[in-house]
Backbone as numpy.savetxt, mean C-alpha at the origin, in Angstrom:
# Nx Ny Nz CAx CAy CAz Cx Cy Cz
-30.56 -8.84 -17.68 -29.13 -8.99 -17.54 -28.70 -8.52 -16.16
-27.71 -9.17 -15.61 -27.17 -8.76 -14.32 -26.14 -7.67 -14.54
-25.59 -7.13 -13.40 -24.59 -6.07 -13.47 -23.36 -6.49 -14.24
-22.57 -5.54 -14.61 -21.39 -5.85 -15.43 -20.37 -6.70 -14.66
-20.17 -7.94 -15.09 -19.22 -8.81 -14.39 -17.79 -8.31 -14.50
-17.48 -7.58 -15.55 -16.12 -7.09 -15.73 -15.72 -6.13 -14.62
-16.69 -5.38 -14.07 -16.40 -4.43 -13.00 -15.96 -5.17 -11.74
-16.71 -6.17 -11.32 -16.35 -6.92 -10.12 -15.09 -7.74 -10.34
-14.91 -8.24 -11.55 -13.71 -8.99 -11.88 -12.49 -8.08 -11.81
-12.62 -6.89 -12.32 -11.52 -5.92 -12.29 -11.19 -5.53 -10.85
-12.21 -5.32 -10.02 -11.97 -4.99 -8.61 -11.24 -6.12 -7.90
-11.63 -7.36 -8.16 -10.98 -8.52 -7.55 -9.53 -8.60 -8.01
-9.29 -8.34 -9.27 -7.92 -8.37 -9.81 -7.07 -7.29 -9.15
-7.61 -6.08 -9.03 -6.87 -4.99 -8.40 -6.59 -5.29 -6.93
-7.55 -5.88 -6.25 -7.38 -6.24 -4.85 -6.24 -7.26 -4.70
-6.21 -8.25 -5.60 -5.15 -9.26 -5.55 -3.78 -8.66 -5.85
-3.73 -7.72 -6.76 -2.47 -7.04 -7.07 -1.98 -6.29 -5.84
-2.88 -5.59 -5.17 -2.51 -4.83 -3.98 -2.06 -5.76 -2.85
-2.76 -6.85 -2.65 -2.38 -7.81 -1.60 -0.99 -8.36 -1.87
-0.73 -8.75 -3.11 0.60 -9.27 -3.45 1.67 -8.20 -3.24
1.37 -6.98 -3.63 2.34 -5.89 -3.46 2.61 -5.65 -1.97
1.59 -5.70 -1.15 1.77 -5.53 0.29 2.61 -6.65 0.88
2.37 -7.86 0.45 3.13 -9.01 0.95 4.60 -8.92 0.58
4.89 -8.27 -0.52 6.27 -8.15 -0.98 7.01 -6.96 -0.38
6.27 -6.07 0.29 6.93 -4.94 0.93 7.89 -5.44 2.01
9.06 -4.83 2.12 9.91 -5.16 3.26 9.14 -4.85 4.55
9.38 -5.66 5.55 8.61 -5.54 6.79 8.68 -4.14 7.39
9.85 -3.48 7.28 9.99 -2.14 7.88 9.02 -1.14 7.26
8.54 -1.40 6.06 7.54 -0.54 5.43 6.13 -1.10 5.62
6.00 -2.39 5.46 4.68 -3.04 5.55 4.02 -2.79 6.90
4.78 -2.92 7.98 4.19 -2.74 9.31 3.58 -1.35 9.48
4.28 -0.33 9.00 3.77 1.04 9.12 2.49 1.21 8.29
2.51 0.66 7.08 1.35 0.76 6.20 0.13 0.08 6.83
0.32 -1.13 7.32 -0.79 -1.90 7.90 -1.33 -1.20 9.15
-0.45 -0.75 10.03 -0.91 -0.08 11.25 -1.71 1.18 10.92
-1.24 1.93 9.92 -1.92 3.18 9.60 -3.21 2.96 8.80
-3.15 2.15 7.75 -4.28 2.01 6.84 -5.34 1.02 7.32
-4.93 -0.06 7.97 -5.90 -1.08 8.36 -6.26 -1.04 9.83
-5.28 -0.74 10.69 -5.57 -0.60 12.12 -6.02 0.83 12.42
-5.91 1.70 11.41 -6.33 3.10 11.51 -5.66 3.84 12.66
-4.40 3.51 12.91 -3.63 4.19 13.94 -3.09 5.51 13.40
-3.24 6.57 14.15 -2.63 7.84 13.74 -1.10 7.72 13.77
-0.44 8.51 12.95 1.01 8.45 12.88 1.66 8.65 14.24
1.13 9.59 15.00 1.70 9.88 16.32 1.61 8.67 17.25
0.51 7.93 17.17 0.34 6.76 18.02 1.27 5.62 17.59
1.45 5.47 16.29 2.40 4.47 15.79 3.79 4.79 16.31
4.17 6.06 16.22 5.49 6.48 16.69 5.65 6.21 18.18
4.64 6.56 18.95 4.69 6.33 20.39 4.77 4.84 20.71
3.96 4.06 20.03 3.92 2.61 20.23 5.28 1.96 19.93
5.95 2.46 18.90 7.22 1.87 18.49 8.44 2.58 19.10
8.19 3.67 19.82 9.28 4.39 20.46 10.19 5.10 19.48
9.60 5.65 18.42 10.37 6.37 17.41 9.72 7.72 17.16
10.40 8.56 16.41 9.86 9.88 16.08 8.78 9.77 15.00
7.82 10.66 15.07 6.74 10.69 14.08 7.30 10.85 12.67
8.38 11.60 12.55 9.00 11.83 11.25 9.45 10.51 10.61
9.92 9.57 11.41 10.34 8.27 10.90 9.13 7.51 10.36
8.03 7.58 11.09 6.79 6.93 10.65 6.35 7.53 9.32
6.37 8.85 9.23 5.97 9.53 7.99 6.84 9.09 6.81
8.14 9.03 7.05 9.08 8.67 5.99 8.86 7.24 5.51
8.70 6.32 6.46 8.51 4.92 6.08 7.16 4.67 5.44
6.14 5.37 5.91 4.82 5.23 5.30 4.85 5.76 3.87
5.50 6.89 3.68 5.62 7.45 2.32 6.37 6.48 1.41
7.44 5.89 1.92 8.21 4.93 1.12 7.36 3.71 0.79
6.54 3.26 1.73 5.65 2.12 1.48 4.67 2.46 0.38
4.11 3.65 0.42 3.13 4.06 -0.59 3.77 4.14 -1.98
5.00 4.64 -2.05 5.71 4.71 -3.33 5.93 3.31 -3.87
6.41 2.41 -3.02 6.67 1.04 -3.45 5.39 0.34 -3.90
4.31 0.54 -3.15 3.04 -0.07 -3.53 2.54 0.48 -4.86
2.65 1.77 -5.02 2.22 2.41 -6.27 2.99 1.86 -7.46
4.30 1.74 -7.31 5.13 1.19 -8.38 4.76 -0.26 -8.69
4.53 -1.05 -7.63 4.18 -2.46 -7.82 2.86 -2.59 -8.57
1.89 -1.75 -8.22 0.59 -1.79 -8.89 0.74 -1.34 -10.33
1.51 -0.28 -10.55 1.76 0.19 -11.92 2.41 -0.90 -12.75
3.43 -1.55 -12.19 4.12 -2.62 -12.91 3.17 -3.76 -13.25
2.30 -4.12 -12.31 1.34 -5.21 -12.53 0.33 -4.84 -13.61
0.08 -3.56 -13.77 -0.86 -3.09 -14.79 -0.15 -2.73 -16.09
1.06 -3.18 -16.24 1.79 -2.93 -17.48 2.45 -1.57 -17.52
2.66 -0.95 -16.36 3.36 0.33 -16.31 2.54 1.50 -16.78
1.22 1.39 -16.71 0.34 2.44 -17.24 0.60 3.81 -16.65
0.89 3.87 -15.33 1.04 5.18 -14.69 2.44 5.42 -14.18
3.40 4.68 -14.66 4.78 4.82 -14.18 5.34 6.17 -14.59
6.18 6.71 -13.70 6.84 7.98 -13.98 8.34 7.81 -13.87
9.06 8.29 -14.84 10.49 8.39 -14.77 11.26 7.14 -14.42
10.71 5.95 -14.69 11.43 4.72 -14.36 12.30 4.27 -15.49
């Protein structure tokens, strides 16, 4: 028997959920998330690049993470939702 197909299927499903959630993020949040997580830019460099304070980058990145977390929770039937 080969490896468990359900594991790879579940990973693909989760990846698609995350991609859809990222695409639905408002641009003001998505850009910060992508620069930090995928371009691996430090917060300070993002702030410098965009001409804003690091605190703004932190705030928007945190908001992006909250929105993504909620979107993933909703897609999974609200399994880990809090106080909604």
